[in-house]
PDB file of N, H, CA, C and O in Angstrom:
ATOM      1  N   UNK A   1     106.566 131.756-101.947  1.00  0.00           N
ATOM      2  CA  UNK A   1     105.918 131.571-100.773  1.00  0.00           C
ATOM      3  C   UNK A   1     106.682 130.391-100.399  1.00  0.00           C
ATOM      4  O   UNK A   1     107.236 129.912-101.388  1.00  0.00           O
ATOM      5  N   UNK A   2     106.974 129.566 -99.011  1.00  0.00           N
ATOM      6  H   UNK A   2     106.523 129.956 -98.208  1.00  0.00           H
ATOM      7  CA  UNK A   2     107.415 128.216 -99.062  1.00  0.00           C
ATOM      8  C   UNK A   2     107.191 126.986 -98.892  1.00  0.00           C
ATOM      9  O   UNK A   2     106.179 126.623 -98.292  1.00  0.00           O
ATOM     10  N   UNK A   3     107.860 126.334 -99.261  1.00  0.00           N
ATOM     11  H   UNK A   3     108.682 126.629 -99.748  1.00  0.00           H
ATOM     12  CA  UNK A   3     106.877 124.530 -99.636  1.00  0.00           C
ATOM     13  C   UNK A   3     107.699 123.158 -99.341  1.00  0.00           C
ATOM     14  O   UNK A   3     108.676 122.813-100.006  1.00  0.00           O
ATOM     15  N   UNK A   4     106.988 122.184 -97.888  1.00  0.00           N
ATOM     16  H   UNK A   4     106.194 122.464 -97.348  1.00  0.00           H
ATOM     17  CA  UNK A   4     108.064 121.878 -97.955  1.00  0.00           C
ATOM     18  C   UNK A   4     106.828 119.765 -98.266  1.00  0.00           C
ATOM     19  O   UNK A   4     105.858 119.375 -97.617  1.00  0.00           O
ATOM     20  N   UNK A   5     107.365 119.244 -99.144  1.00  0.00           N
ATOM     21  H   UNK A   5     108.153 119.561 -99.672  1.00  0.00           H
ATOM     22  CA  UNK A   5     107.164 118.039 -99.533  1.00  0.00           C
ATOM     23  C   UNK A   5     108.006 117.022 -99.512  1.00  0.00           C
ATOM     24  O   UNK A   5     109.153 117.006 -99.065  1.00  0.00           O
ATOM     25  N   UNK A   6     107.106 115.761-100.251  1.00  0.00           N
ATOM     26  H   UNK A   6     106.174 115.774-100.614  1.00  0.00           H
ATOM     27  CA  UNK A   6     107.698 114.813-100.490  1.00  0.00           C
ATOM     28  C   UNK A   6     108.108 114.329-102.138  1.00  0.00           C
ATOM     29  O   UNK A   6     107.106 113.929-102.732  1.00  0.00           O
ATOM     30  N   UNK A   7     108.841 114.307-102.619  1.00  0.00           N
ATOM     31  H   UNK A   7     109.654 114.632-102.136  1.00  0.00           H
ATOM     32  CA  UNK A   7     109.236 113.921-103.927  1.00  0.00           C
ATOM     33  C   UNK A   7     108.992 112.778-104.756  1.00  0.00           C
ATOM     34  O   UNK A   7     109.812 111.883-104.963  1.00  0.00           O
ATOM     35  N   UNK A   8     107.478 112.865-105.365  1.00  0.00           N
ATOM     36  H   UNK A   8     106.813 113.592-105.197  1.00  0.00           H
ATOM     37  CA  UNK A   8     106.896 111.699-106.206  1.00  0.00           C
ATOM     38  C   UNK A   8     106.833 110.743-107.621  1.00  0.00           C
ATOM     39  O   UNK A   8     106.412 109.613-107.874  1.00  0.00           O
ATOM     40  N   UNK A   9     107.589 112.001-108.518  1.00  0.00           N
ATOM     41  H   UNK A   9     107.930 112.918-108.312  1.00  0.00           H
ATOM     42  CA  UNK A   9     107.914 111.845-109.385  1.00  0.00           C
ATOM     43  C   UNK A   9     108.824 112.671-109.682  1.00  0.00           C
ATOM     44  O   UNK A   9     109.230 113.458-108.827  1.00  0.00           O
ATOM     45  N   UNK A  10     109.301 112.662-110.887  1.00  0.00           N
ATOM     46  H   UNK A  10     108.971 112.023-111.581  1.00  0.00           H
ATOM     47  CA  UNK A  10     110.709 113.691-111.337  1.00  0.00           C
ATOM     48  C   UNK A  10     110.796 113.000-113.263  1.00  0.00           C
ATOM     49  O   UNK A  10     110.984 111.977-113.920  1.00  0.00           O
ATOM     50  N   UNK A  11     110.395 114.959-113.418  1.00  0.00           N
ATOM     51  H   UNK A  11     110.242 115.791-112.883  1.00  0.00           H
ATOM     52  CA  UNK A  11     110.632 114.744-115.337  1.00  0.00           C
ATOM     53  C   UNK A  11     111.757 115.503-115.804  1.00  0.00           C
ATOM     54  O   UNK A  11     111.730 116.622-115.292  1.00  0.00           O
ATOM     55  N   UNK A  12     112.589 115.365-116.457  1.00  0.00           N
ATOM     56  H   UNK A  12     112.611 114.456-116.873  1.00  0.00           H
ATOM     57  CA  UNK A  12     113.655 115.559-117.362  1.00  0.00           C
ATOM     58  C   UNK A  12     112.666 116.063-118.677  1.00  0.00           C
ATOM     59  O   UNK A  12     112.217 115.301-119.533  1.00  0.00           O
ATOM     60  N   UNK A  13     112.379 118.015-118.591  1.00  0.00           N
ATOM     61  H   UNK A  13     112.744 118.634-117.896  1.00  0.00           H
ATOM     62  CA  UNK A  13     111.833 118.192-119.895  1.00  0.00           C
ATOM     63  C   UNK A  13     113.471 118.450-120.466  1.00  0.00           C
ATOM     64  O   UNK A  13     114.585 118.109-120.067  1.00  0.00           O
ATOM     65  N   UNK A  14     112.859 119.368-121.802  1.00  0.00           N
ATOM     66  H   UNK A  14     111.954 119.645-122.126  1.00  0.00           H
ATOM     67  CA  UNK A  14     113.581 119.647-123.007  1.00  0.00           C
ATOM     68  C   UNK A  14     114.426 120.530-122.788  1.00  0.00           C
ATOM     69  O   UNK A  14     114.075 121.705-122.903  1.00  0.00           O
ATOM     70  N   UNK A  15     115.544 120.261-122.476  1.00  0.00           N
ATOM     71  H   UNK A  15     115.830 119.307-122.383  1.00  0.00           H
ATOM     72  CA  UNK A  15     116.975 120.931-122.281  1.00  0.00           C
ATOM     73  C   UNK A  15     116.489 122.979-123.223  1.00  0.00           C
ATOM     74  O   UNK A  15     115.944 123.086-124.322  1.00  0.00           O
ATOM     75  N   UNK A  16     116.763 123.740-122.655  1.00  0.00           N
ATOM     76  H   UNK A  16     117.205 123.653-121.763  1.00  0.00           H
ATOM     77  CA  UNK A  16     116.776 125.471-122.904  1.00  0.00           C
ATOM     78  C   UNK A  16     117.905 125.184-124.387  1.00  0.00           C
ATOM     79  O   UNK A  16     118.559 124.216-124.774  1.00  0.00           O
ATOM     80  N   UNK A  17     117.714 126.410-124.831  1.00  0.00           N
ATOM     81  H   UNK A  17     117.182 127.197-124.518  1.00  0.00           H
ATOM     82  CA  UNK A  17     118.237 126.658-126.365  1.00  0.00           C
ATOM     83  C   UNK A  17     119.910 126.740-125.683  1.00  0.00           C
ATOM     84  O   UNK A  17     120.744 125.992-126.192  1.00  0.00           O
ATOM     85  N   UNK A  18     120.391 127.774-124.400  1.00  0.00           N
ATOM     86  H   UNK A  18     119.714 128.382-123.987  1.00  0.00           H
ATOM     87  CA  UNK A  18     121.339 127.204-124.153  1.00  0.00           C
ATOM     88  C   UNK A  18     122.126 126.103-123.750  1.00  0.00           C
ATOM     89  O   UNK A  18     123.046 126.082-122.932  1.00  0.00           O
ATOM     90  N   UNK A  19     121.509 124.932-124.621  1.00  0.00           N
ATOM     91  H   UNK A  19     120.761 124.950-125.286  1.00  0.00           H
ATOM     92  CA  UNK A  19     122.047 123.950-123.857  1.00  0.00           C
ATOM     93  C   UNK A  19     121.589 122.865-122.053  1.00  0.00           C
ATOM     94  O   UNK A  19     121.733 121.661-121.841  1.00  0.00           O
ATOM     95  N   UNK A  20     121.159 123.737-121.317  1.00  0.00           N
ATOM     96  H   UNK A  20     121.041 124.715-121.489  1.00  0.00           H
ATOM     97  CA  UNK A  20     121.104 123.910-120.525  1.00  0.00           C
ATOM     98  C   UNK A  20     119.513 122.853-119.691  1.00  0.00           C
ATOM     99  O   UNK A  20     118.374 123.087-120.096  1.00  0.00           O
ATOM    100  N   UNK A  21     119.818 121.599-118.377  1.00  0.00           N
ATOM    101  H   UNK A  21     120.743 121.410-118.048  1.00  0.00           H
ATOM    102  CA  UNK A  21     118.458 120.928-118.592  1.00  0.00           C
ATOM    103  C   UNK A  21     117.083 121.720-117.380  1.00  0.00           C
ATOM    104  O   UNK A  21     116.887 121.934-116.184  1.00  0.00           O
ATOM    105  N   UNK A  22     116.718 121.821-118.144  1.00  0.00           N
ATOM    106  H   UNK A  22     116.877 121.647-119.115  1.00  0.00           H
ATOM    107  CA  UNK A  22     115.678 121.973-117.162  1.00  0.00           C
ATOM    108  C   UNK A  22     114.741 120.546-116.436  1.00  0.00           C
ATOM    109  O   UNK A  22     114.549 119.457-116.978  1.00  0.00           O
ATOM    110  N   UNK A  23     114.341 120.933-115.266  1.00  0.00           N
ATOM    111  H   UNK A  23     114.497 121.817-114.826  1.00  0.00           H
ATOM    112  CA  UNK A  23     113.611 119.964-113.991  1.00  0.00           C
ATOM    113  C   UNK A  23     111.172 119.622-113.864  1.00  0.00           C
ATOM    114  O   UNK A  23     110.271 120.385-113.515  1.00  0.00           O
ATOM    115  N   UNK A  24     111.164 118.506-114.242  1.00  0.00           N
ATOM    116  H   UNK A  24     111.895 117.886-114.526  1.00  0.00           H
ATOM    117  CA  UNK A  24     109.753 119.023-113.495  1.00  0.00           C
ATOM    118  C   UNK A  24     109.784 118.390-111.968  1.00  0.00           C
ATOM    119  O   UNK A  24     110.444 117.353-112.030  1.00  0.00           O
ATOM    120  N   UNK A  25     109.225 118.671-110.349  1.00  0.00           N
ATOM    121  H   UNK A  25     108.688 119.513-110.298  1.00  0.00           H
ATOM    122  CA  UNK A  25     109.241 117.340-109.536  1.00  0.00           C
ATOM    123  C   UNK A  25     107.712 117.223-109.618  1.00  0.00           C
ATOM    124  O   UNK A  25     106.994 117.571-110.555  1.00  0.00           O
ATOM    125  N   UNK A  26     107.333 116.625-108.369  1.00  0.00           N
ATOM    126  H   UNK A  26     107.916 116.342-107.608  1.00  0.00           H
ATOM    127  CA  UNK A  26     106.078 116.768-108.154  1.00  0.00           C
ATOM    128  C   UNK A  26     105.864 116.061-106.441  1.00  0.00           C
ATOM    129  O   UNK A  26     106.340 115.017-105.997  1.00  0.00           O
ATOM    130  N   UNK A  27     104.930 117.132-105.721  1.00  0.00           N
ATOM    131  H   UNK A  27     104.544 117.981-106.082  1.00  0.00           H
ATOM    132  CA  UNK A  27     104.794 116.898-104.485  1.00  0.00           C
ATOM    133  C   UNK A  27     104.102 116.542-103.949  1.00  0.00           C
ATOM    134  O   UNK A  27     103.069 117.210-103.910  1.00  0.00           O
ATOM    135  N   UNK A  28     104.146 115.388-103.239  1.00  0.00           N
ATOM    136  H   UNK A  28     104.985 114.845-103.271  1.00  0.00           H
ATOM    137  CA  UNK A  28     102.975 114.337-102.843  1.00  0.00           C
ATOM    138  C   UNK A  28     101.864 115.674-102.104  1.00  0.00           C
ATOM    139  O   UNK A  28     102.151 116.456-101.197  1.00  0.00           O
ATOM    140  N   UNK A  29     100.637 115.560-102.836  1.00  0.00           N
ATOM    141  H   UNK A  29     100.404 114.925-103.573  1.00  0.00           H
ATOM    142  CA  UNK A  29      99.159 116.026-102.272  1.00  0.00           C
ATOM    143  C   UNK A  29      99.350 118.073-102.698  1.00  0.00           C
ATOM    144  O   UNK A  29      98.310 118.715-102.849  1.00  0.00           O
ATOM    145  N   UNK A  30     100.445 118.642-102.800  1.00  0.00           N
ATOM    146  H   UNK A  30     101.289 118.121-102.678  1.00  0.00           H
ATOM    147  CA  UNK A  30     101.052 119.869-103.484  1.00  0.00           C
ATOM    148  C   UNK A  30     100.821 119.871-104.969  1.00  0.00           C
ATOM    149  O   UNK A  30      99.765 120.167-105.530  1.00  0.00           O
ATOM    150  N   UNK A  31     102.028 119.475-105.569  1.00  0.00           N
ATOM    151  H   UNK A  31     102.886 119.235-105.114  1.00  0.00           H
ATOM    152  CA  UNK A  31     101.821 119.587-107.035  1.00  0.00           C
ATOM    153  C   UNK A  31     103.195 119.474-107.640  1.00  0.00           C
ATOM    154  O   UNK A  31     104.005 118.727-107.092  1.00  0.00           O
ATOM    155  N   UNK A  32     103.587 120.257-108.899  1.00  0.00           N
ATOM    156  H   UNK A  32     102.928 120.864-109.344  1.00  0.00           H
ATOM    157  CA  UNK A  32     104.491 119.814-109.062  1.00  0.00           C
ATOM    158  C   UNK A  32     104.665 121.435-109.539  1.00  0.00           C
ATOM    159  O   UNK A  32     103.801 122.312-109.558  1.00  0.00           O
ATOM    160  N   UNK A  33     106.587 121.535-110.047  1.00  0.00           N
ATOM    161  H   UNK A  33     107.289 120.822-110.032  1.00  0.00           H
ATOM    162  CA  UNK A  33     107.265 122.651-109.653  1.00  0.00           C
ATOM    163  C   UNK A  33     108.763 122.352-110.737  1.00  0.00           C
ATOM    164  O   UNK A  33     109.646 121.496-110.789  1.00  0.00           O
ATOM    165  N   UNK A  34     108.435 123.503-111.436  1.00  0.00           N
ATOM    166  H   UNK A  34     107.718 124.198-111.394  1.00  0.00           H
ATOM    167  CA  UNK A  34     109.728 123.479-113.047  1.00  0.00           C
ATOM    168  C   UNK A  34     110.458 124.462-112.383  1.00  0.00           C
ATOM    169  O   UNK A  34     109.978 125.422-111.780  1.00  0.00           O
ATOM    170  N   UNK A  35     111.655 124.183-112.517  1.00  0.00           N
ATOM    171  H   UNK A  35     112.046 123.404-113.006  1.00  0.00           H
ATOM    172  CA  UNK A  35     113.304 124.458-112.736  1.00  0.00           C
ATOM    173  C   UNK A  35     112.972 125.584-113.437  1.00  0.00           C
ATOM    174  O   UNK A  35     112.067 125.482-114.265  1.00  0.00           O
ATOM    175  N   UNK A  36     113.833 127.252-113.185  1.00  0.00           N
ATOM    176  H   UNK A  36     114.568 127.335-112.512  1.00  0.00           H
ATOM    177  CA  UNK A  36     113.485 128.083-113.852  1.00  0.00           C
ATOM    178  C   UNK A  36     114.626 127.492-115.281  1.00  0.00           C
ATOM    179  O   UNK A  36     115.461 126.599-115.137  1.00  0.00           O
ATOM    180  N   UNK A  37     114.298 128.478-116.980  1.00  0.00           N
ATOM    181  H   UNK A  37     113.619 129.203-117.097  1.00  0.00           H
ATOM    182  CA  UNK A  37     115.331 128.535-117.248  1.00  0.00           C
ATOM    183  C   UNK A  37     116.051 128.736-117.067  1.00  0.00           C
ATOM    184  O   UNK A  37     116.125 129.643-116.237  1.00  0.00           O
ATOM    185  N   UNK A  38     117.981 127.903-117.840  1.00  0.00           N
ATOM    186  H   UNK A  38     117.921 127.167-118.514  1.00  0.00           H
ATOM    187  CA  UNK A  38     119.128 128.600-117.344  1.00  0.00           C
ATOM    188  C   UNK A  38     119.837 128.882-115.576  1.00  0.00           C
ATOM    189  O   UNK A  38     120.838 129.329-115.017  1.00  0.00           O
ATOM    190  N   UNK A  39     118.374 128.201-115.250  1.00  0.00           N
ATOM    191  H   UNK A  39     117.561 127.838-115.704  1.00  0.00           H
ATOM    192  CA  UNK A  39     119.353 128.134-113.192  1.00  0.00           C
ATOM    193  C   UNK A  39     121.141 127.103-113.278  1.00  0.00           C
ATOM    194  O   UNK A  39     121.514 125.973-113.593  1.00  0.00           O
ATOM    195  N   UNK A  40     121.708 128.310-112.807  1.00  0.00           N
ATOM    196  H   UNK A  40     121.405 129.228-112.551  1.00  0.00           H
ATOM    197  CA  UNK A  40     122.659 127.079-112.672  1.00  0.00           C
ATOM    198  C   UNK A  40     122.292 126.166-111.349  1.00  0.00           C
ATOM    199  O   UNK A  40     122.903 125.100-111.418  1.00  0.00           O
ATOM    200  N   UNK A  41     121.557 126.255-110.281  1.00  0.00           N
ATOM    201  H   UNK A  41     121.060 127.121-110.225  1.00  0.00           H
ATOM    202  CA  UNK A  41     122.035 125.566-109.249  1.00  0.00           C
ATOM    203  C   UNK A  41     121.029 124.344-109.255  1.00  0.00           C
ATOM    204  O   UNK A  41     120.879 123.617-108.273  1.00  0.00           O
ATOM    205  N   UNK A  42     120.340 124.181-110.481  1.00  0.00           N
ATOM    206  H   UNK A  42     120.463 124.772-111.279  1.00  0.00           H
ATOM    207  CA  UNK A  42     120.006 122.342-111.380  1.00  0.00           C
ATOM    208  C   UNK A  42     121.119 122.016-111.042  1.00  0.00           C
ATOM    209  O   UNK A  42     121.051 121.815-109.829  1.00  0.00           O
ATOM    210  N   UNK A  43     122.135 121.837-111.395  1.00  0.00           N
ATOM    211  H   UNK A  43     122.191 122.000-112.380  1.00  0.00           H
ATOM    212  CA  UNK A  43     123.869 121.075-111.651  1.00  0.00           C
ATOM    213  C   UNK A  43     123.610 120.323-110.043  1.00  0.00           C
ATOM    214  O   UNK A  43     123.460 119.105-109.945  1.00  0.00           O
ATOM    215  N   UNK A  44     123.596 120.894-109.300  1.00  0.00           N
ATOM    216  H   UNK A  44     123.719 121.884-109.379  1.00  0.00           H
ATOM    217  CA  UNK A  44     123.950 120.839-107.912  1.00  0.00           C
ATOM    218  C   UNK A  44     123.374 119.451-106.906  1.00  0.00           C
ATOM    219  O   UNK A  44     123.436 119.242-105.694  1.00  0.00           O
ATOM    220  N   UNK A  45     122.778 118.623-108.112  1.00  0.00           N
ATOM    221  H   UNK A  45     122.728 118.793-109.097  1.00  0.00           H
ATOM    222  CA  UNK A  45     121.422 118.141-107.914  1.00  0.00           C
ATOM    223  C   UNK A  45     121.474 116.532-108.509  1.00  0.00           C
ATOM    224  O   UNK A  45     122.081 116.449-109.577  1.00  0.00           O
ATOM    225  N   UNK A  46     121.042 115.515-108.086  1.00  0.00           N
ATOM    226  H   UNK A  46     120.549 115.583-107.219  1.00  0.00           H
ATOM    227  CA  UNK A  46     120.905 114.231-108.506  1.00  0.00           C
ATOM    228  C   UNK A  46     119.268 114.235-108.837  1.00  0.00           C
ATOM    229  O   UNK A  46     118.402 113.755-108.106  1.00  0.00           O
ATOM    230  N   UNK A  47     119.119 114.706-109.754  1.00  0.00           N
ATOM    231  H   UNK A  47     119.823 115.096-110.348  1.00  0.00           H
ATOM    232  CA  UNK A  47     117.360 115.176-110.116  1.00  0.00           C
ATOM    233  C   UNK A  47     116.511 113.638-109.487  1.00  0.00           C
ATOM    234  O   UNK A  47     115.681 113.423-108.604  1.00  0.00           O
ATOM    235  N   UNK A  48     117.278 112.763-110.527  1.00  0.00           N
ATOM    236  H   UNK A  48     117.952 112.938-111.245  1.00  0.00           H
ATOM    237  CA  UNK A  48     116.494 111.173-110.463  1.00  0.00           C
ATOM    238  C   UNK A  48     116.800 110.382-108.720  1.00  0.00           C
ATOM    239  O   UNK A  48     116.681 109.228-108.308  1.00  0.00           O
ATOM    240  N   UNK A  49     117.026 111.070-108.377  1.00  0.00           N
ATOM    241  H   UNK A  49     117.123 112.008-108.712  1.00  0.00           H
ATOM    242  CA  UNK A  49     117.605 110.476-106.657  1.00  0.00           C
ATOM    243  C   UNK A  49     117.112 111.045-105.893  1.00  0.00           C
ATOM    244  O   UNK A  49     117.566 110.938-104.754  1.00  0.00           O
ATOM    245  N   UNK A  50     115.586 112.202-106.196  1.00  0.00           N
ATOM    246  H   UNK A  50     115.217 112.289-107.122  1.00  0.00           H
ATOM    247  CA  UNK A  50     115.091 112.905-105.205  1.00  0.00           C
ATOM    248  C   UNK A  50     114.098 111.753-105.004  1.00  0.00           C
ATOM    249  O   UNK A  50     114.106 111.093-103.966  1.00  0.00           O
ATOM    250  N   UNK A  51     113.418 111.568-105.804  1.00  0.00           N
ATOM    251  H   UNK A  51     113.411 112.105-106.648  1.00  0.00           H
ATOM    252  CA  UNK A  51     112.339 110.222-104.611  1.00  0.00           C
ATOM    253  C   UNK A  51     111.877 109.369-104.239  1.00  0.00           C
ATOM    254  O   UNK A  51     111.889 108.164-104.490  1.00  0.00           O
ATOM    255  N   UNK A  52     111.138 110.394-103.176  1.00  0.00           N
ATOM    256  H   UNK A  52     111.128 111.373-102.973  1.00  0.00           H
ATOM    257  CA  UNK A  52     111.315 109.816-101.929  1.00  0.00           C
ATOM    258  C   UNK A  52     111.400 110.597-101.053  1.00  0.00           C
ATOM    259  O   UNK A  52     110.716 110.531-100.031  1.00  0.00           O
ATOM    260  N   UNK A  53     112.473 111.705-101.348  1.00  0.00           N
ATOM    261  H   UNK A  53     113.029 111.758-102.178  1.00  0.00           H
ATOM    262  CA  UNK A  53     112.980 112.438 -99.829  1.00  0.00           C
ATOM    263  C   UNK A  53     112.464 113.423 -99.838  1.00  0.00           C
ATOM    264  O   UNK A  53     112.072 114.075-100.806  1.00  0.00           O
ATOM    265  N   UNK A  54     112.387 113.717 -98.388  1.00  0.00           N
ATOM    266  H   UNK A  54     112.705 113.188 -97.602  1.00  0.00           H
ATOM    267  CA  UNK A  54     111.875 115.660 -98.267  1.00  0.00           C
ATOM    268  C   UNK A  54     112.265 115.996 -99.201  1.00  0.00           C
ATOM    269  O   UNK A  54     112.927 115.172 -99.832  1.00  0.00           O
ATOM    270  N   UNK A  55     112.029 117.650 -99.912  1.00  0.00           N
ATOM    271  H   UNK A  55     111.491 118.319 -99.399  1.00  0.00           H
ATOM    272  CA  UNK A  55     112.202 118.697-100.248  1.00  0.00           C
ATOM    273  C   UNK A  55     111.224 119.772 -99.884  1.00  0.00           C
ATOM    274  O   UNK A  55     110.002 119.684 -99.765  1.00  0.00           O
ATOM    275  N   UNK A  56     112.467 121.394 -99.645  1.00  0.00           N
ATOM    276  H   UNK A  56     113.460 121.465 -99.741  1.00  0.00           H
ATOM    277  CA  UNK A  56     112.266 122.466 -98.662  1.00  0.00           C
ATOM    278  C   UNK A  56     112.435 123.326-100.508  1.00  0.00           C
ATOM    279  O   UNK A  56     113.381 123.428-101.289  1.00  0.00           O
ATOM    280  N   UNK A  57     111.020 123.769-100.550  1.00  0.00           N
ATOM    281  H   UNK A  57     110.251 123.687 -99.916  1.00  0.00           H
ATOM    282  CA  UNK A  57     111.254 124.600-101.697  1.00  0.00           C
ATOM    283  C   UNK A  57     111.038 126.269-101.427  1.00  0.00           C
ATOM    284  O   UNK A  57     110.316 126.685-100.520  1.00  0.00           O
ATOM    285  N   UNK A  58     111.559 126.890-102.081  1.00  0.00           N
ATOM    286  H   UNK A  58     112.146 126.552-102.817  1.00  0.00           H
ATOM    287  CA  UNK A  58     111.095 128.441-102.378  1.00  0.00           C
ATOM    288  C   UNK A  58     110.518 128.280-103.907  1.00  0.00           C
ATOM    289  O   UNK A  58     110.893 127.450-104.735  1.00  0.00           O
ATOM    290  N   UNK A  59     109.673 129.125-104.041  1.00  0.00           N
ATOM    291  H   UNK A  59     109.369 129.799-103.369  1.00  0.00           H
ATOM    292  CA  UNK A  59     108.502 128.990-105.713  1.00  0.00           C
ATOM    293  C   UNK A  59     107.852 130.270-105.873  1.00  0.00           C
ATOM    294  O   UNK A  59     107.838 131.082-104.947  1.00  0.00           O
ATOM    295  N   UNK A  60     107.268 130.518-107.082  1.00  0.00           N
ATOM    296  H   UNK A  60     107.279 129.859-107.834  1.00  0.00           H
ATOM    297  CA  UNK A  60     106.714 131.687-106.702  1.00  0.00           C
ATOM    298  C   UNK A  60     105.762 130.618-108.432  1.00  0.00           C
ATOM    299  O   UNK A  60     105.919 129.487-108.892  1.00  0.00           O
ATOM    300  N   UNK A  61     104.879 131.787-108.808  1.00  0.00           N
ATOM    301  H   UNK A  61     104.751 132.706-108.434  1.00  0.00           H
ATOM    302  CA  UNK A  61     103.390 131.086-109.391  1.00  0.00           C
ATOM    303  C   UNK A  61     102.946 132.617-110.641  1.00  0.00           C
ATOM    304  O   UNK A  61     101.867 133.208-110.580  1.00  0.00           O
ATOM    305  N   UNK A  62     104.390 133.067-111.950  1.00  0.00           N
ATOM    306  H   UNK A  62     105.266 132.587-111.999  1.00  0.00           H
ATOM    307  CA  UNK A  62     103.354 133.847-112.632  1.00  0.00           C
ATOM    308  C   UNK A  62     102.913 134.081-113.111  1.00  0.00           C
ATOM    309  O   UNK A  62     102.894 135.209-113.605  1.00  0.00           O
ATOM    310  N   UNK A  63     102.078 133.010-113.375  1.00  0.00           N
ATOM    311  H   UNK A  63     102.094 132.094-112.973  1.00  0.00           H
ATOM    312  CA  UNK A  63     100.816 132.525-114.973  1.00  0.00           C
ATOM    313  C   UNK A  63     100.764 131.087-114.031  1.00  0.00           C
ATOM    314  O   UNK A  63     100.996 131.278-112.838  1.00  0.00           O
ATOM    315  N   UNK A  64     100.434 129.414-114.513  1.00  0.00           N
ATOM    316  H   UNK A  64     100.245 129.259-115.483  1.00  0.00           H
ATOM    317  CA  UNK A  64      99.986 128.850-114.454  1.00  0.00           C
ATOM    318  C   UNK A  64     101.374 127.736-113.495  1.00  0.00           C
ATOM    319  O   UNK A  64     101.302 127.094-112.446  1.00  0.00           O
ATOM    320  N   UNK A  65     102.078 127.872-114.109  1.00  0.00           N
ATOM    321  H   UNK A  65     102.136 128.393-114.961  1.00  0.00           H
ATOM    322  CA  UNK A  65     103.123 126.890-113.519  1.00  0.00           C
ATOM    323  C   UNK A  65     103.837 127.623-112.166  1.00  0.00           C
ATOM    324  O   UNK A  65     103.794 128.825-111.905  1.00  0.00           O
ATOM    325  N   UNK A  66     104.732 126.193-111.112  1.00  0.00           N
ATOM    326  H   UNK A  66     104.766 125.216-111.325  1.00  0.00           H
ATOM    327  CA  UNK A  66     104.831 126.366-110.050  1.00  0.00           C
ATOM    328  C   UNK A  66     106.765 126.257-110.295  1.00  0.00           C
ATOM    329  O   UNK A  66     107.475 125.251-110.305  1.00  0.00           O
ATOM    330  N   UNK A  67     107.269 128.222-110.523  1.00  0.00           N
ATOM    331  H   UNK A  67     106.692 129.039-110.515  1.00  0.00           H
ATOM    332  CA  UNK A  67     108.650 128.248-110.422  1.00  0.00           C
ATOM    333  C   UNK A  67     109.464 127.525-109.111  1.00  0.00           C
ATOM    334  O   UNK A  67     108.973 127.736-108.002  1.00  0.00           O
ATOM    335  N   UNK A  68     110.525 126.794-109.181  1.00  0.00           N
ATOM    336  H   UNK A  68     110.924 126.623-110.082  1.00  0.00           H
ATOM    337  CA  UNK A  68     111.108 127.006-108.080  1.00  0.00           C
ATOM    338  C   UNK A  68     112.356 128.002-107.749  1.00  0.00           C
ATOM    339  O   UNK A  68     112.517 128.884-108.593  1.00  0.00           O
ATOM    340  N   UNK A  69     113.271 127.996-106.640  1.00  0.00           N
ATOM    341  H   UNK A  69     113.140 127.280-105.954  1.00  0.00           H
ATOM    342  CA  UNK A  69     113.660 129.086-106.752  1.00  0.00           C
ATOM    343  C   UNK A  69     115.346 128.833-106.198  1.00  0.00           C
ATOM    344  O   UNK A  69     116.471 129.308-106.042  1.00  0.00           O
ATOM    345  N   UNK A  70     114.920 128.290-106.137  1.00  0.00           N
ATOM    346  H   UNK A  70     114.006 127.905-106.264  1.00  0.00           H
ATOM    347  CA  UNK A  70     115.732 127.711-104.835  1.00  0.00           C
ATOM    348  C   UNK A  70     115.181 125.747-104.031  1.00  0.00           C
ATOM    349  O   UNK A  70     114.028 125.462-103.708  1.00  0.00           O
ATOM    350  N   UNK A  71     115.976 125.117-103.960  1.00  0.00           N
ATOM    351  H   UNK A  71     116.913 125.348-104.222  1.00  0.00           H
ATOM    352  CA  UNK A  71     115.378 123.765-103.446  1.00  0.00           C
ATOM    353  C   UNK A  71     116.845 123.295-102.298  1.00  0.00           C
ATOM    354  O   UNK A  71     118.053 123.516-102.383  1.00  0.00           O
ATOM    355  N   UNK A  72     116.255 122.793-101.590  1.00  0.00           N
ATOM    356  H   UNK A  72     115.273 122.614-101.521  1.00  0.00           H
ATOM    357  CA  UNK A  72     117.005 122.514-100.717  1.00  0.00           C
ATOM    358  C   UNK A  72     116.732 120.422 -99.888  1.00  0.00           C
ATOM    359  O   UNK A  72     115.595 120.298 -99.433  1.00  0.00           O
ATOM    360  N   UNK A  73     117.148 119.805 -99.823  1.00  0.00           N
ATOM    361  H   UNK A  73     118.072 119.906-100.193  1.00  0.00           H
ATOM    362  CA  UNK A  73     116.851 118.751 -99.768  1.00  0.00           C
ATOM    363  C   UNK A  73     117.308 118.105 -98.306  1.00  0.00           C
ATOM    364  O   UNK A  73     118.400 118.350 -97.796  1.00  0.00           O
ATOM    365  N   UNK A  74     116.117 117.081 -97.602  1.00  0.00           N
ATOM    366  H   UNK A  74     115.229 116.882 -98.017  1.00  0.00           H
ATOM    367  CA  UNK A  74     116.716 116.633 -96.237  1.00  0.00           C
ATOM    368  C   UNK A  74     117.056 115.404 -96.487  1.00  0.00           C
ATOM    369  O   UNK A  74     116.370 114.818 -97.324  1.00  0.00           O
ATOM    370  N   UNK A  75     117.733 114.964 -96.107  1.00  0.00           N
ATOM    371  H   UNK A  75     118.291 115.440 -95.427  1.00  0.00           H
ATOM    372  CA  UNK A  75     118.879 114.232 -95.343  1.00  0.00           C
ATOM    373  C   UNK A  75     119.328 113.853 -96.936  1.00  0.00           C
ATOM    374  O   UNK A  75     120.330 113.170 -97.149  1.00  0.00           O
TER     375      UNK A  75
END
């Protein structure tokens, strides 16, 4: 699923067993999306600076949570 939306909230969640960060973002009017465990691409973004910016996500929903596969920030 491809999603485009404005980021309203960003949370830093517990690190994985390997010490890699996991993040959640909320997109205005769409929902909450999580990064996958041990994903290397999360280091490419300054997550706390995303609030108010438009992002494009590629995501899927294996169970109850949306999981991001890739993210592109506009602007």
